[in-house]
C-alpha positions as CSV (number, residue, x, y, z in Angstrom):
1,M,20.6,18.1,-22.3
2,L,21.0,20.7,-19.5
3,R,17.2,21.2,-19.5
4,S,16.6,17.5,-19.3
5,T,19.1,17.0,-16.4
6,F,17.6,19.9,-14.5
7,G,14.1,18.4,-15.1
8,V,15.2,15.1,-13.8
9,C,16.6,16.7,-10.6
10,L,13.3,18.5,-10.0
11,L,11.4,15.4,-10.7
12,F,13.3,13.3,-8.2
13,F,13.1,16.0,-5.6
14,F,9.3,15.6,-6.0
15,L,9.2,11.8,-6.0
16,S,11.8,11.1,-3.3
17,C,13.3,12.2,0.0
18,S,16.6,10.5,0.8
19,K,19.6,11.3,2.9
20,E,22.6,9.5,1.6
21,K,24.0,7.3,-1.2
22,E,23.6,3.6,-0.5
23,T,24.3,0.4,-2.4
24,L,21.1,-1.7,-2.5
25,K,21.2,-5.2,-1.0
26,E,18.7,-8.0,-1.5
27,T,16.6,-9.0,1.5
28,R,17.9,-12.3,2.9
29,T,16.4,-12.3,6.4
30,P,15.5,-15.9,7.4
31,L,11.8,-16.5,7.5
32,P,10.2,-16.7,11.0
33,P,8.1,-19.7,11.9
34,I,4.4,-19.6,11.0
35,V,2.4,-18.2,13.9
36,Y,-1.2,-18.2,12.8
37,N,-3.5,-17.3,15.7
38,D,-6.4,-15.5,13.9
39,A,-8.8,-18.1,15.1
40,K,-8.2,-17.2,18.7
41,V,-9.8,-13.7,18.3
42,P,-13.3,-13.7,19.9
43,D,-16.0,-13.6,17.2
44,Q,-18.0,-11.0,19.1
45,L,-15.3,-8.3,18.8
46,R,-15.8,-5.9,16.0
47,M,-13.4,-5.0,13.2
48,N,-12.5,-1.7,14.7
49,Q,-11.7,-3.2,18.1
50,L,-8.4,-4.5,16.8
51,Q,-5.2,-3.0,15.5
52,Y,-3.5,-4.5,12.4
53,L,0.0,-4.5,11.0
54,S,0.2,-2.9,7.6
55,S,3.0,-2.9,5.0
56,H,3.7,0.2,3.0
57,N,3.9,-0.2,-0.8
58,S,3.6,-3.9,0.0
59,Y,4.4,-5.1,-3.6
60,R,7.7,-3.3,-4.0
61,K,11.2,-4.7,-4.4
62,H,14.5,-2.8,-4.4
63,T,15.2,-0.4,-7.3
64,D,17.1,-1.9,-10.1
65,K,20.7,-1.7,-8.9
66,E,22.3,-0.4,-12.1
67,I,19.6,2.3,-12.5
68,Y,20.0,3.3,-8.8
69,L,23.8,3.6,-9.2
70,F,23.4,5.6,-12.4
71,L,21.1,8.1,-10.8
72,N,23.6,8.6,-8.0
73,H,26.3,9.1,-10.5
74,L,24.2,11.4,-12.6
75,L,23.1,13.5,-9.7
76,P,25.9,13.2,-7.1
77,F,24.8,16.5,-5.5
78,A,21.3,15.0,-5.1
79,S,22.1,11.5,-3.8
80,S,20.3,12.4,-0.6
81,L,17.0,12.3,-2.5
82,F,16.7,8.6,-2.6
83,M,16.6,7.5,1.0
84,E,12.9,6.5,1.0
85,W,13.5,3.9,-1.7
86,Q,15.8,1.9,0.6
87,Y,13.3,-0.9,1.4
88,D,11.8,-3.9,-0.2
89,H,9.1,-6.6,0.6
90,V,8.6,-10.3,0.4
91,D,5.6,-11.6,-1.4
92,F,2.0,-11.2,0.0
93,Y,1.6,-14.8,0.9
94,T,4.7,-14.7,3.1
95,Q,3.7,-11.3,4.6
96,L,0.3,-12.7,5.6
97,E,1.6,-16.1,6.7
98,R,4.9,-15.4,8.4
99,Y,4.7,-11.7,9.5
100,G,1.1,-11.2,10.5
101,V,0.4,-8.4,8.0
102,R,-3.3,-7.9,7.5
103,H,-3.3,-4.6,5.6
104,L,-1.6,-4.5,2.2
105,E,-1.0,-1.4,0.0
106,I,-0.9,-1.7,-3.8
107,D,-0.1,1.0,-6.4
108,I,-1.9,0.5,-9.7
109,Y,-1.7,2.1,-13.2
110,G,-4.2,1.8,-16.0
111,D,-3.1,0.0,-19.1
112,K,-6.1,-0.6,-21.4
113,N,-4.3,-2.0,-24.4
114,G,-1.3,-3.6,-22.8
115,G,2.4,-2.9,-23.3
116,R,2.4,0.6,-21.8
117,F,5.0,-0.3,-19.2
118,Y,6.7,-3.0,-21.3
119,N,9.7,-0.8,-22.1
120,R,11.8,0.7,-19.3
121,A,13.6,3.8,-20.3
122,G,15.9,3.6,-17.3
123,Y,17.6,0.5,-18.9
124,T,19.0,2.7,-21.7
125,W,20.9,4.7,-19.1
126,T,22.9,1.6,-18.3
127,G,23.4,0.5,-21.9
128,R,20.6,-2.1,-21.9
129,D,17.8,-2.9,-24.2
130,P,14.7,-1.0,-22.9
131,E,12.5,-4.0,-23.5
132,S,11.6,-5.8,-20.3
133,H,10.8,-9.1,-22.0
134,I,8.0,-9.7,-19.4
135,L,5.0,-11.2,-21.0
136,E,2.6,-10.0,-18.3
137,L,3.4,-6.4,-19.2
138,E,2.2,-7.0,-22.8
139,Q,-1.3,-7.9,-21.5
140,S,-4.0,-5.4,-21.1
141,G,-5.2,-4.6,-17.5
142,L,-4.1,-2.9,-14.4
143,K,-0.3,-2.9,-13.6
144,V,1.5,-2.8,-10.3
145,L,4.6,-0.7,-9.8
146,H,6.0,2.4,-8.0
147,I,7.4,4.7,-10.7
148,P,7.5,3.6,-14.4
149,D,10.9,3.5,-16.1
150,I,13.0,4.0,-13.0
151,D,11.5,2.2,-9.9
152,F,9.5,-0.6,-11.4
153,E,10.7,-3.7,-9.5
154,T,7.7,-5.5,-8.0
155,N,6.6,-8.9,-6.7
156,Y,3.6,-8.7,-9.0
157,Y,3.3,-7.1,-12.5
158,T,-0.5,-7.2,-12.6
159,F,-3.2,-6.3,-10.1
160,I,-4.9,-9.6,-10.8
161,D,-1.7,-11.6,-9.9
162,A,-1.4,-9.6,-6.7
163,L,-5.0,-10.4,-5.8
164,K,-4.5,-14.0,-6.6
165,D,-1.7,-14.4,-4.1
166,I,-3.9,-13.0,-1.4
167,K,-6.8,-15.3,-2.5
168,R,-4.4,-18.3,-2.4
169,W,-3.5,-17.5,1.2
170,S,-7.1,-16.8,2.2
171,D,-8.2,-20.2,0.8
172,H,-5.5,-21.8,2.9
173,Y,-6.6,-20.1,6.1
174,P,-10.4,-19.6,5.6
175,D,-11.0,-18.4,9.2
176,H,-8.5,-15.5,9.0
177,L,-9.1,-12.0,10.2
178,P,-10.2,-9.6,7.5
179,V,-7.5,-8.6,5.1
180,Y,-7.6,-4.9,4.1
181,I,-6.3,-4.0,0.6
182,Y,-5.4,-0.3,0.2
183,I,-5.3,0.8,-3.4
184,E,-3.5,3.9,-4.8
185,T,-4.5,4.8,-8.3
186,K,-1.3,6.3,-9.7
187,T,-1.0,9.0,-12.3
188,A,2.4,10.7,-11.9
189,T,5.3,9.3,-14.0
190,V,8.6,10.7,-15.2
191,G,7.0,11.0,-18.6
192,D,4.4,13.3,-17.3
193,F,7.1,15.8,-16.3
194,L,9.7,15.2,-19.1
195,S,8.4,14.5,-22.6
196,G,10.2,13.5,-25.8
197,I,13.0,11.4,-24.2
198,G,11.3,8.0,-24.1
199,F,9.5,8.0,-20.7
200,T,6.1,6.5,-20.4
201,K,3.1,8.7,-19.5
202,A,0.3,7.4,-17.3
203,E,-3.2,6.8,-18.5
204,I,-6.0,8.8,-17.0
205,W,-8.5,7.2,-14.7
206,D,-11.4,7.5,-17.1
207,A,-14.6,5.4,-16.8
208,D,-13.1,2.4,-18.5
209,N,-10.0,2.2,-16.3
210,T,-12.0,2.9,-13.2
211,A,-14.5,0.1,-14.0
212,E,-11.6,-2.2,-14.6
213,I,-10.7,-2.1,-10.9
214,E,-14.0,-3.6,-9.8
215,K,-13.9,-6.0,-12.8
216,E,-10.5,-7.4,-11.8
217,I,-11.4,-7.6,-8.1
218,L,-14.5,-9.7,-9.0
219,S,-12.5,-11.9,-11.3
220,V,-10.5,-13.1,-8.2
221,F,-12.8,-12.7,-5.2
222,P,-16.5,-13.7,-5.2
223,I,-18.7,-10.8,-4.1
224,N,-19.7,-12.6,-0.9
225,Q,-16.0,-12.7,0.2
226,I,-15.8,-8.9,0.0
227,I,-16.8,-6.5,2.8
228,K,-18.7,-3.8,0.9
229,P,-19.8,-0.3,1.9
230,D,-23.4,-1.5,1.8
231,D,-22.6,-4.1,4.4
232,I,-21.7,-1.3,6.8
233,R,-24.4,1.2,5.7
234,R,-27.1,-1.5,6.2
235,N,-30.5,0.3,6.2
236,H,-29.2,3.7,6.9
237,L,-29.4,6.6,4.5
238,T,-25.6,7.1,4.6
239,L,-22.5,5.0,5.2
240,R,-21.5,7.5,7.9
241,E,-24.7,6.8,9.8
242,G,-24.1,3.1,9.5
243,V,-20.6,3.4,11.0
244,L,-21.7,5.7,13.8
245,Q,-24.9,4.0,14.8
246,D,-24.4,0.3,14.1
247,G,-20.7,0.0,13.7
248,W,-18.5,-2.4,11.9
249,L,-19.0,-6.1,11.3
250,T,-18.1,-8.5,14.1
251,I,-15.0,-10.6,13.6
252,G,-17.3,-13.6,13.3
253,E,-19.0,-11.9,10.3
254,A,-15.8,-10.7,8.8
255,R,-13.7,-13.9,8.9
256,G,-12.2,-15.1,5.6
257,K,-13.1,-11.8,3.9
258,V,-11.3,-8.9,2.3
259,M,-12.0,-5.2,2.3
260,F,-10.8,-2.7,-0.4
261,M,-10.0,1.0,0.2
262,F,-8.8,3.8,-2.0
263,D,-6.0,6.1,-1.1
264,V,-6.4,9.1,-3.4
265,E,-9.0,11.7,-2.6
266,D,-9.4,13.2,-6.1
267,F,-9.9,9.8,-7.7
268,S,-12.3,8.8,-4.9
269,N,-14.5,11.8,-5.6
270,E,-14.9,10.6,-9.2
271,Y,-15.5,7.0,-8.1
272,K,-18.4,7.9,-5.8
273,K,-20.2,10.3,-8.1
274,G,-23.8,9.3,-8.2
275,S,-23.2,7.1,-5.1
276,P,-22.4,9.5,-2.3
277,S,-22.6,6.7,0.3
278,L,-20.9,4.2,-2.1
279,E,-24.2,2.5,-2.8
280,G,-23.5,-0.6,-4.9
281,K,-19.7,0.0,-4.8
282,L,-17.0,-2.4,-3.8
283,V,-14.4,0.0,-2.5
284,F,-14.4,2.3,0.5
285,T,-13.1,5.9,0.0
286,P,-11.0,8.2,2.1
287,S,-13.3,11.0,3.5
288,K,-13.9,13.8,5.9
289,E,-16.1,13.3,8.9
290,S,-18.9,15.3,7.4
291,D,-19.0,13.2,4.2
292,P,-21.8,10.7,3.6
293,D,-19.2,8.1,2.8
294,A,-17.2,8.6,6.0
295,A,-15.9,5.3,7.2
296,F,-12.1,5.4,7.3
297,M,-9.7,8.3,7.5
298,K,-6.1,8.7,6.4
299,R,-3.9,10.3,9.0
300,N,-0.4,9.6,7.7
301,D,1.1,11.3,10.7
302,P,0.4,9.2,13.8
303,F,0.8,12.3,16.0
304,A,-2.3,14.0,14.4
305,S,-4.3,15.5,17.1
306,D,-7.7,14.2,16.0
307,I,-6.9,10.5,15.7
308,E,-8.1,9.4,19.1
309,S,-11.4,11.2,18.6
310,L,-11.9,9.6,15.2
311,V,-11.2,6.1,16.6
312,K,-13.6,6.7,19.5
313,K,-16.4,7.6,17.1
314,G,-15.9,4.4,15.2
315,Y,-13.9,5.4,12.1
316,L,-11.0,3.3,10.9
317,V,-7.7,5.1,10.7
318,R,-4.5,4.5,8.8
319,S,-1.1,6.0,9.7
320,M,2.5,5.6,8.6
321,I,4.6,4.5,11.6
322,G,8.0,3.4,10.4
323,G,10.0,3.8,7.2
324,V,13.7,4.1,6.2
325,E,14.2,7.1,8.5
326,E,13.2,5.0,11.5
327,A,15.3,2.0,10.3
328,K,18.3,4.3,10.3
329,S,17.6,6.1,13.5
330,G,16.0,3.3,15.5
331,D,13.2,5.7,16.6
332,Y,10.0,3.9,17.7
333,S,8.1,7.1,18.7
334,K,5.7,7.0,15.7
335,W,5.0,3.3,16.3
336,E,4.2,3.9,20.0
337,A,2.1,7.0,19.1
338,G,0.1,5.0,16.6
339,K,-0.6,2.2,19.0
340,S,-1.5,4.4,21.9
341,K,-3.9,6.5,19.8
342,G,-5.7,3.5,18.5
343,V,-4.6,3.7,14.8
344,H,-6.1,0.6,13.2
345,F,-3.7,0.2,10.2
346,L,-0.1,0.7,11.4
347,S,1.8,1.0,8.1
348,T,5.5,0.3,7.9
349,D,8.3,-0.7,5.6
350,Y,9.8,-2.8,8.4
351,Y,7.7,-5.7,9.7
352,K,11.2,-7.4,9.6
353,P,14.6,-5.7,10.1
354,D,16.7,-4.5,7.2
355,D,19.6,-6.8,6.4
356,R,21.9,-3.9,7.0
357,G,20.8,-3.5,10.6
358,G,23.7,-3.9,13.0
359,K,26.0,-4.7,10.1
360,V,26.3,-1.4,8.1
361,K,27.0,1.9,9.8
362,G,23.8,4.0,10.0
363,W,21.3,1.2,10.0
364,T,19.6,-0.3,13.0
365,D,17.5,-3.5,13.4
366,F,14.3,-1.4,13.7
367,H,11.2,-3.5,13.0
368,V,7.7,-3.7,14.5
369,F,5.3,-6.5,15.3
370,L,2.0,-6.8,17.2
371,E,1.7,-8.7,20.5
372,N,-0.6,-11.3,19.0
373,N,1.2,-11.5,15.7
374,S,-1.6,-10.5,13.3
375,Y,-3.5,-8.2,15.7
376,Q,-3.7,-6.6,19.1
377,L,-6.7,-5.2,21.0
378,N,-7.3,-1.5,20.3
379,P,-6.7,0.4,23.5
380,I,-9.3,3.1,22.5
381,T,-12.2,0.9,21.4
382,N,-11.9,-1.8,24.1
């Protein structure tokens, strides 16, 4: 038991970074009015001449309350490790329609046979049946969640359902700005660190699970609605040459479309084997400037010294500009840095203020929005 408890402590230190014990609250912020002005963007502008609002772990809902309280009771000396879990999101349709989000981030796990994430070991800690009784989790296919067994609450159980909600919004607003979908292929679970006590282990991203990603994308979006690496590479030898010499599509060419990007470098290296410039692929990959697939770059820190240079050259850049730390401190410095350096995808947990802002000690009404709702002109590329 001591070994297991110590292992749990180490695991949560790895998975979380929090500063104080909190009681979770449901989001009840009233919805803002619809402000859809994508059609006002000049068609001749290019995709990289705009900045877009991004939501971090866009699918996620608050941790199950009973599990959250149990963890704080089990590890009172480590209650500060859970701060980063203190956020949640509304569904994709609402983010797109009411908050101007145009970059969504989704975590996925492989589940070839179905049922891998049907049971939730964390329920047993609170005297509940571990069965979720969720039919979608019995089906085979990619699943959407943060951390199996303990932080599994989500607006969408399956990748296909998440994509269908985006498609539903896209069909309603067919002249919308491109929607960017950022995919993290997850592998780390509690079960990978602690075995023999009921926790689920992740499936590896083998050829079948990897192929399932494109299969599920194409089951929802027709290929002509997807901005593909080949669309940017054009007749050039490499994708990098296409970006640097001919640039991104115009807004007129990109309207009503979606673009997919992977987050994980190790997985991306496997995905692009045999296709170094992503020839024939659907998803863009994170890269270095020297790579033939160079098109977008992750710079999680908006203060990174090379961001402005990358933006000037034509690469798309994603940074994290506001999470729970900012919601508690009211610090907008990352947000201002990201905007001024030309970061394209400004990722945050707070496109709306936390319900606790101004009501609970230690919480502010921190939230961010772009001057034109769903976009603003990029100060570096304009």
